[in-house]
N, C-alpha and C positions, 0 to 999 in steps of 0.2 A: 503494499500500499505508500504509494508516498505524496508526502504532503501536502494536501492541495495549495497552499499557501506560495513553496516552492514550484511548482510545476505545472498548476493550470492556475490562466488567466481569465477565465470566462465560465461564465455559467448563465445558461440561457433560461425561461422565464417557466419551465417546469421545472427546474433545481438542477439539472445537467452540467456537469463541468467539462470543459474542452482544453484537452492537457495544451502548453505553449509549445512552439514549434523547436524541432530541436535548435537548428539554429540558436534559436533564442535563450536558450540552457545556457548555462556556466559551464565550464571546461570539468568539473567536478562531477556536475548535474549530469552530464553529456558521459559522464564515465560509470557514473552511478546505471544510468538506463541500460548502457549497452556492456558493460562487463562486471561492473555492481555487485550489489546487493536488491540490488531493484531491477538487474536485465530480464528480459522474457525468457521464459524456459523451452528447452527443446519438446517438441510435440510431436506425435505421429500423424504422417498423411492420411486423415482419415477419408478426406474426399477421394484419394487413390485406393484406399483399399474400397470402399465403397460403389467406385467404377469396376474393378476389376471381379468383385463380388456379383456386381451387375452383368459384366459379361460372361462369367461363367453361369450366372440364373439363367441367361441366355442362351447361353448352348445347351445347357440340359433343356430346360424346356422346349426347346425344338427338338432335338431327340426324343422327348418323349410324345412330342404329337407327333413327328413323321414315323414314330411307332404306332400310336393310334390310327396312325392310317391309313398302313398296312396290315394292322390288327396281325401281325405275329407273336404273338407272344406264345410261348408254350404252354406256361403251366407257372400256380404261383404268384407271384411280385409281376411278374410279364405278362401273364392275362390282365391285371389290374392294370399295367400297365398301359397297355395295346386299347382299353376304352377311352369313347370319347368324352373329355371334362379332364381328363388325366393331369393335362398339361397344365390347367387353372390350378389344378388341386396342389399339383407338386411347385409349382411358382407360389402361392400364397405361402405352401407349408416353406419352402426355402428362402424364402424372402424374409418372412417372420424373425426364422434363425440366424440368418446372417444380418437383419435390422439390430435385434437383439443383442447379438457380441461386440458390434461394432460401436452400441451407444457404451461401453465399458470404456474406451478409448476415448472416445469425447471428451473432451473437459467443460464444454459449455453451454450444458444442459444443466437447467436445476433441477434437483430430483422431487417430483412428483408423488408420486404414492411410496412410502417408506424411502426402501432406497433403490427402488427403480425412477426412470424418465419415462414421460408420458409417451416414447417412441419405444419404449420397450414393452411395453405395456401392449401398443399396438404391436407389436411384434408375437407376442399372448397370441393376441386377439386372432391376428391372421394365423398363425401356425393350427392354433384351434379348428378356424375356419377353415385350414386347407383340407386338415383332418375329416371333417365332414363331409365336406364337397369328392375327397377319394372316398370313403364310405358310402356315398351316394351314387356316386359313379361304380362303385364295385358291386353295389343293389343291383344295379339296373341292368336289364336283358337287353344285349346286344342282338337285336332283332333282325339289323343288313351287315 
């Protein structure tokens, strides 16, 4: 936490303080915010992880969709995957799991419900919705 009187110079009508420009800081203040005790901490590139997760999810959903078009699943899990609608169900489940774990490395979300962020709660809801959709697609008889 930076002292307001030394590092901030403007407060708007809503009470939000704005930091001074870097060039307006003294040499000691510039050192403190770049290398000293007030320097920013390194963070994970959560956006890159989310992009990689989305790319992987797209590939898996495409595979499941192609499998459902050909209906070549032999038995067990293959039979469930080969049903129409299973790609959507799998997308819900995999996106929910991915979002749940990605939120652990992000540091910009306040906790909403206990220790979980609102996006983690949404991830759990999406996972459960995916399981329900997968159960519905597995229960439906494929007439064509």
